[in-house]
C-alpha positions in Angstrom: 139.1 -70.3 199.3 143.0 -70.0 197.3 141.7 -67.7 194.9 139.1 -65.9 194.1 136.7 -62.7 193.8 134.5 -60.4 196.4 131.5 -58.2 195.6 128.4 -57.6 196.9 126.6 -59.1 193.9 128.8 -61.1 191.5 126.5 -62.5 189.1 127.6 -60.5 186.1 131.1 -61.6 186.6 133.1 -63.3 184.2 135.7 -63.8 186.7 135.7 -67.5 187.4 135.2 -68.2 184.0 138.1 -66.7 183.0 140.9 -67.9 185.6 139.9 -71.3 185.9 140.4 -71.5 181.9 144.0 -69.8 183.0 144.2 -73.2 185.6 143.5 -71.5 188.7 140.6 -73.0 191.2 138.9 -69.6 191.4 135.4 -68.8 193.7 133.0 -66.5 193.6 132.2 -65.2 197.2 129.5 -62.3 197.8 130.0 -60.4 201.0 127.7 -57.8 202.6 129.3 -54.5 204.2 129.2 -56.2 207.6 131.3 -59.0 206.6 134.1 -58.1 204.9 135.7 -56.8 207.8 136.6 -60.1 209.0 136.5 -62.2 206.0 139.8 -59.7 205.5 140.8 -60.1 209.0 140.9 -63.7 208.8 143.2 -64.2 205.7 141.7 -67.6 204.7 142.6 -67.1 200.9 146.2 -66.8 198.9 145.4 -64.1 196.2 141.7 -62.6 195.4 140.4 -59.6 193.3 137.9 -56.9 194.7 135.1 -55.4 193.3 132.0 -52.8 193.3 131.5 -51.9 196.4 134.6 -52.8 198.3 137.9 -51.3 196.4 137.9 -48.8 199.2 136.3 -50.8 202.2 139.3 -52.8 202.2 141.7 -50.9 202.2 142.8 -50.2 206.2 142.6 -53.9 206.5 146.0 -54.1 204.4 149.7 -54.3 205.8 151.3 -52.6 202.9 149.6 -50.6 199.4 151.1 -49.8 196.3 151.8 -46.3 195.1 149.4 -46.7 192.0 146.5 -48.1 194.6 147.1 -45.2 196.8 147.2 -42.6 193.9 143.7 -43.3 193.3 142.3 -45.0 196.5 141.2 -48.3 195.6 142.4 -51.6 195.9 141.2 -54.5 193.3 143.4 -56.9 194.0 145.3 -58.5 197.1 148.0 -61.3 197.8 149.0 -62.6 200.6 152.7 -63.2 201.3 154.3 -64.3 204.3 151.2 -63.9 206.5 150.8 -60.2 205.3 148.2 -58.1 202.9 149.5 -56.5 200.5 147.2 -54.6 198.0 146.8 -53.4 194.2 145.2 -51.6 191.8 145.7 -52.9 188.5 143.5 -50.4 186.1 145.7 -47.7 186.4 148.3 -50.2 184.4 145.7 -52.0 182.4 144.7 -48.7 180.9 148.5 -47.9 180.3 149.3 -50.5 178.5 146.2 -50.0 175.9 146.8 -46.6 175.8 150.6 -46.9 174.9 150.0 -49.7 172.6 147.7 -48.0 170.5 150.3 -45.9 170.1 148.2 -42.9 171.4 150.0 -39.9 173.3 147.5 -37.7 175.3 150.9 -35.6 177.2 149.9 -32.0 177.2 145.6 -32.9 175.6 142.6 -32.7 177.0 141.2 -36.5 178.1 137.9 -37.2 179.6 138.4 -39.5 182.8 135.5 -41.2 183.7 135.0 -42.7 187.0 132.2 -43.6 189.8 130.3 -41.4 191.3 131.8 -43.2 194.5 135.2 -41.7 194.2 136.5 -39.1 195.0 137.6 -36.1 192.1 141.3 -35.8 193.9 141.7 -39.4 193.7 140.8 -39.9 189.8 142.9 -36.7 188.7 145.8 -38.9 189.7 145.6 -40.4 186.8 146.7 -37.3 184.8 149.9 -37.2 187.2 151.4 -40.8 185.5 150.0 -39.2 181.7 150.6 -35.5 182.2 147.5 -35.0 180.5 145.2 -32.1 180.9 141.8 -33.1 182.7 140.3 -29.9 183.4 136.9 -31.4 181.2 136.6 -33.8 184.6 135.9 -30.7 186.8 132.9 -29.7 184.6 132.0 -33.2 184.1 131.4 -33.9 188.0 130.7 -30.2 189.0 128.1 -29.0 185.7 127.0 -33.1 185.0 126.1 -32.5 181.1 127.2 -33.2 177.9 126.4 -33.3 174.5 126.4 -37.3 173.7 125.0 -39.7 175.6 125.9 -40.6 178.9 125.5 -44.2 178.8 124.6 -47.2 181.9 125.4 -51.0 180.5 123.5 -53.4 182.2 123.9 -57.4 182.6 121.7 -58.8 185.0 122.2 -55.6 187.0 122.5 -51.7 186.0 126.4 -50.4 185.9 128.4 -47.6 184.7 130.4 -47.5 181.3 131.6 -44.9 179.4 130.8 -41.6 179.3 131.5 -39.6 175.9 133.4 -36.1 175.4 131.6 -32.9 175.5 132.7 -29.5 173.9 129.2 -27.7 174.5 127.6 -27.9 177.2 124.0 -27.1 175.3 121.5 -29.1 174.2 118.7 -28.4 171.5 114.5 -30.5 171.2 113.9 -29.3 168.0 109.5 -30.8 168.9 107.5 -30.5 165.2 103.7 -30.8 165.9 101.4 -32.4 163.3 97.8 -33.4 163.3 98.1 -37.4 162.0 101.5 -37.1 161.1 102.1 -41.0 161.5 99.4 -40.8 158.4 101.6 -38.6 156.3 104.2 -40.7 154.0 107.8 -39.5 154.3 107.4 -37.2 156.8 110.0 -38.1 159.1 112.8 -38.2 156.1 111.3 -34.9 155.0 112.4 -33.9 158.7 115.9 -35.1 158.0 116.0 -34.1 154.9 116.3 -30.9 156.2 118.9 -31.1 158.8 121.0 -32.8 156.0 121.0 -30.2 153.6 122.2 -27.6 156.7 124.9 -30.0 157.5 123.4 -31.3 160.5 123.6 -34.2 162.1 121.2 -35.2 165.0 121.8 -37.8 167.9 118.8 -39.2 168.4 114.5 -38.8 167.3 111.8 -40.5 169.4 108.4 -39.1 167.6 104.5 -40.3 168.5 101.8 -39.4 167.0 101.3 -36.6 166.2 104.8 -34.9 167.7 108.6 -35.9 166.6 111.6 -34.3 168.6 115.5 -34.0 166.4 118.0 -33.6 169.6 121.2 -31.8 168.4 123.2 -29.8 170.2 123.4 -26.8 169.9 126.4 -24.6 169.2 125.8 -26.5 165.8 122.2 -25.4 165.1 121.9 -21.7 166.8 124.0 -21.0 163.2 121.3 -22.5 161.2 117.9 -22.3 163.7 116.1 -19.7 161.2 117.0 -22.1 158.3 115.9 -25.1 159.3 113.1 -24.0 160.4 112.3 -22.0 157.4 113.1 -25.4 156.2 110.9 -27.8 157.8 108.0 -25.6 157.5 107.9 -25.5 153.5 109.0 -29.3 154.0 106.3 -30.9 155.8 103.9 -27.5 157.2 103.8 -28.2 160.8 100.7 -27.2 162.9 103.8 -25.8 165.2 107.5 -25.9 165.8 109.0 -25.5 169.2 112.5 -25.3 171.0 113.6 -26.5 174.5 117.0 -26.1 175.3 119.3 -27.5 178.2 118.7 -30.8 178.0 120.5 -34.1 178.9 119.8 -37.7 177.6 120.8 -40.7 179.7 120.3 -43.9 178.1 120.0 -47.0 180.0 121.9 -49.5 178.4 121.6 -53.6 178.7 120.8 -57.4 177.3 120.5 -58.3 180.9 116.8 -56.2 180.4 115.1 -58.6 178.5 115.1 -60.9 180.9 114.1 -58.4 184.1 110.8 -57.2 184.5 110.1 -53.8 186.2 113.6 -52.2 185.1 111.3 -49.2 184.0 109.6 -49.1 186.8 112.6 -49.0 188.8 113.8 -45.9 187.0 111.2 -43.5 186.9 110.3 -44.4 190.2 114.1 -43.9 191.4 113.6 -40.0 189.4 110.1 -39.6 191.3 112.0 -40.2 194.8 114.8 -37.5 193.2 112.1 -35.2 192.3 113.5 -35.5 188.9 110.9 -34.3 186.1 111.2 -37.1 182.9 111.3 -34.6 179.9 111.0 -37.1 176.7 110.9 -41.3 177.4 111.6 -43.6 174.4 112.3 -47.5 174.3 112.8 -50.0 171.4 110.8 -52.6 171.2 114.1 -54.7 170.8 114.3 -53.7 175.4 118.0 -53.3 174.3 117.5 -49.8 176.0 115.4 -46.9 178.0 116.4 -43.2 177.1 115.4 -40.4 179.6 115.4 -36.6 178.5 115.9 -34.4 181.7 117.1 -31.1 182.1 120.8 -30.6 182.7 120.3 -29.4 185.8 119.2 -33.1 187.2 121.7 -34.8 185.5 124.1 -35.6 188.0 121.0 -36.2 190.3 119.4 -38.3 188.1 122.6 -40.2 187.6 122.5 -40.6 191.6 118.8 -42.1 191.3 119.1 -44.7 188.9 122.5 -45.5 190.1 121.7 -46.3 193.3 118.3 -48.1 192.7 120.2 -50.8 190.9 123.9 -50.7 192.3 123.5 -49.6 196.0 119.9 -50.6 197.1 120.0 -53.7 195.1 116.3 -53.4 194.2 
């Protein structure tokens, strides 16, 4: 082929449509790990893009690698010139251009660099040298593995990592409210949220059942007003019980492709059980666009790895 994209699973890719609109004859070529080296050595292409999981795999077979690709430790573009293969990484200059276009100055500021778990931390740190930014939070994300906002996993037909949001506090609370037949009490949910609103608190998530309702809040915001909120809830809805549970994290598996794929939830929970992750909370809307799972902070990174492996590495 002249131009194309190589990867293991490419059903999600729009590269062919995009490049053909630009006038290129572009092919998608799925390769098994054992086929990558032979494909690169044959050099039967003019230029190709490389996607997961082969951005690092191809590097030993290239004749020249540009500075960005070396620093980051991955290559997503290969060009053949005079019989030699030149490797590039266009991710960094693209990210840099977007930041500069928005007029954002990150020099000296704290920045969270979200990277795939397969990317070594030392490689991700290379970004900060180019931006002169402080990426201390990256260490906390990798070592502690918890945030005060959702860590989202976006998917089309397969699940891939999306953005990770910034975090300042590593502890979170589930406020569990129990009341017999609360679902038959008109305005119950509104009254509960009114108490939080009156105390100036927002909530991240609110799963509910027939006799239970849980409000997910940030510990740093909740602690100062805990007694006011608890007493306010007792006055507003007269619950049978209120329990507080700390050190919990949410994982949201999100994507329109979930609608078309049977067994997504089964694969997620089988993977978590196999990795000994206890699921504290489950919520899925009727839209089938997301499944939200609550786990203990100590299990967060294990859970992320388990979900990633079952959909991307194992490709089940």
